[in-house]
Steps between C-alpha positions, in 0.01 A plus 500: 500500500711693250783345301741700284642372173713636219385433143763541226423552134204739516536799266162675520166525675358238265755250638397586856132450416573151363691408815225647719231301318686170536585555869140593583398158368722318754298343780531690827611834353288786636679784317810571294688818416749492211732791411665437163755781539653367822408136440342487847200278558316476831254216553249507783349172614352334806781243502839487329463405134748227393781654294449239226143624448622860474781408260264298281250787480772753412637270229147457365475880465802520269876478484557621856687364797414545867703490819390545858624838627 
């Protein structure tokens, strides 16, 4: 299953790599694609990942906010 999100606050590829690293550590995530320029993040997983887990991981990566697209 694919779920789209918007991540605000990323300014460079380094930001996207931090977000990617934290999301990959969330249980159930099979892949993640983060585009810092558009703010788009697509998470692939076997089952829907709880939004709270996604938000916590994004906050752990830095001063970013996430919304479900």
